[in-house]
N, C-alpha and C positions, 0 to 999 in steps of 0.2 A: 585534138580539141577529145575535151573534158570526160567524163563517159557521162555529166551529166547531161550535157548538153548530144551524143546521141544518145539518150535515151530522151528527150526532145522532139528530135528529131525524126526519127522509129515511131514517136507516141501522132505527134502531126501527121508522118508519110499514113496509120496505120486507118486514122480520123477523116483523114483528106480521102480515102479508100470508100469507107462508106459514108460519108454525105456526097461522093460523089455515087454513089447507086442509090441513097435520099432523092435524088435531082433529076433520074439517068441522067448525068453527064455520060455517056460512052464513052465522051471521047476521055475525059479524064480517068475512069475505071481502064480503059486501055495505057494513057501515059502512067501508071502505076505499078504497072507488069514489071519485070526483069524483060530485057528484051535485051541482050547481048550479042543474039548470034550463035552462044556454042549451046550456052543452058536451056535442057529446058524447064518448062513451067507446067508445075499440076496446081490441079482443083479439086476437093471435095466438097461438091453441095450436096444440103441430106437427103437421102436415100438417093444418089444418082451413082452410075460409076463413079471408078477416079480418069478425070480428063488429061491430056498430056499433049502441053507444044498450046502452042501461041491461038493456033486458029480455031481449035475446038476453045479451049478455056475465054476465050472471047466470042468467042460464036454461043456460051453459054450464059452467059451474059450481056450478052444482046438479048437471047432468045427471054431472060429474065426478066429485065427491062420492057420489051412487051409487051409483056406481059401480066405487068403489077400494074396496075396502076397506082396504087396507094404504095411507100411502104418506109417507113421509117427504124428505126439502129438504136437500143436503151443499151452501152455496152458498161457493162458490168465482170467486179473481178477483174479488169484487168493491173498483169502481168506481163512488164520485157524481162529479156536475157537479151547480154550482150558474148558474141562471144568471137574478136575479128571485128570481120566484114560481115555478119552476119549476125540476124536478133531473131527474136520469137521472143512472138507477143501473143499471149493466151488470153481469152477473155470469156463472155458470156454475151451472149448478141439478144436481148428481152427484143424482140419482134417484133411489128403493128402493123400488118398490112391489109393489106383490104381489094378487093376487083370493082367492074362494072354492079349495079346491081340486076335485077331479074329484069329488070324494065329496062335497061342500060341506062336511064338516065344521069342517076348517080349512084355515087358511090355505095358499095355495096357495104352489108356489116362488118366490122374490123376484126381480127381473127390475131393471138396474141401467141405466139412462140417461144419457144426457150430453145439456144440450139447456142454449143459449148460449139469454141471455134479456136483456130489456132495458123495462125499467119505468120511465115517465113519472110522475114526483110534479107537482101544484100543491099550492099553499100557497093553507089556505080559512082563515077565521074557527075550522075548529074543527079545525083542523091540517093535516099533508100527506094528499092521499089522489093515487090510482092515478089517470092522465085515459088511460093506456096501457098496457098487457102485448104482449107481441111472444116467442115462441121458436119458436126450430130447431133440430130434434135438431140433433148433431154427429159429423159421418160418423169410426166408424172404422178402422181395421187391415184391419179383417173384413168389412165393409163394399164391397162393389159400388162404384164410382163412375160416370157417366152413360158414362163413355169407357172402361172395361170391360168385356171381354166376360165371361160366366158360365163358372165355375170363374177369377177372375183375371185371366187372359193380355192383357194392352194391346192392342189390332190390327198 
């Protein structure tokens, strides 16, 4: 396979992962994670501890899907690096999500979130599979940084 073909395949697997999340396709998400019986997978969701192993990782996605009525990812700054049978994808997840309105009748307010993510893939006989996902929130100007006091004044 040529380098451009591998990059396209990795990008397609990365896109499929986010599309499965958007549509609540748990089987699709599960199928995209590495399952070679030997290599432990890991996942870090924003604000969560490290999750290790298929059981913990997939349970986290089941919980997220069960408790998120709407989610859409707009990926920007996508970069793919290949090294043999491993690929690293970095991107910015521009996330739009919402849940039930307070009365439960309609979708509640949509909230945007900016997250940077690193997705590590391994090539398998079944194609590129996610080995590790790590996502971290991006602090915006409206959020306080650790060295700021309440109200935005620095000490």
